[in-house]
N, C-alpha and C positions, 0 to 999 in steps of 0.2 A: 079888250086887248087891241093893241095898235095894229092897224092893217099894214101889210107889206105892199109896197108900190110895185106896179107891174113893170116899171122901168128896170127892176132887178133882172128881168129876163134878158135884157140886152147884153150885159156883161156875161151872163151865162151862155148866151148864144155865141159870143165871141170865143168861148172856150173851144168850140168845134174847130174853127180854122186854126187856132193856136196849137191845139193838139195835133192836127194833121201836119202842120209845118214842122213842129218839133220832132215828131216821129220820123218824118221824111229826112230831116237833117241828121238825126242820130243814126239812121240806117245808111245813108249815102254820103254823109259829110259835105253836102252841098245842097243849095236850093236853086231850082231853075225857075224861069219866069212862068212857065205853065203851072207850076205847083201852087202859085198864089191864086190863080183862077180855079184850080181844082179844089183848093181848100175852102173856097167860098160856098161850095156845095154842102159842106158840113154845118154851115151856119143855121140853116132852116131847122133841122132836127133838134139841135141844141136849143134854139130859140123856142120851139114848140114844147120841149121838155121843161124849159125854164118857166114858160107861161103856165103850164100845168102845175108846176111846183108852187108858184106864187098863188095860184087859185086855191090849192090845198092848204097852204099856209094861212090864207085868210079865212078858211073854214075851220081851222083847228081852234078848239075852245081853250085848251090849256097849253102851258109851256112845254110839257112833256110830249104832247102830240106834235108840236112844231119841231121839237128836236128830233123826234123819231122820223118825221117826214123829211127833214134835212138829211138825216143819216141814211135813209133809204135811197134818196136821190144821189148822195155822194158815193154810196156803194155801187149803184148802177151806172154812175158816170163813165168809168173807164170802158165798160161794155158798150154803152151807147155811142161813145165817141169812136171807139174802134169799129163798131158796126156801121156807123155813118161813113167812116173812111173806106171800109171794105165794100159797103153797099153801093159805092159809086160804080162798081162794075155792072150793076143791074140798072143803072139810071136813077132818076129821081124817086121812083117807087122803092127801090132798094135802099136808097139813102134814108128815106123817111121810115120805112119799115124796120130796118135794122138799126137805125139811129135813134128815132124818137120813141119807139115802143119800149125798149129797155128802160129809158129814163122815166117814162110814164108809169111803167109797172113798178119800178123801184120806189118812186115817190108815193105811189098809191099803196104799196105794201107798208111803207113806213107810216103813212097816215093811218092805215087800219090798225097797225100795232099801237100807235099812239092813242087811238080811240079806245083800245082795249085796256090801256094803262089807266084810263080815267076811272 
């Protein structure tokens, strides 16, 4: 099976700042200069989750396992991005804990379900 490039994690990492800016804009109808700096804090957890996703995709033996891994990641994505945005109140530990952990768990559960489909 063709391997997934780890470069895929970069656009997945950019989902964090994009989500942060969109939710802030929808809530307050404006963006402030500080929000761009704050949004960059959500890049790391989304990038870590994306790297873990690619690693699992490369380990998946069948197409069903890859699809289940993607599905698990996508289901966990809103929770991880929201957790990263809200975890900023606790600093970098909160951002990683509440941002990356849900993404890793979602992708991992999807991978396990995919292995059981084998």
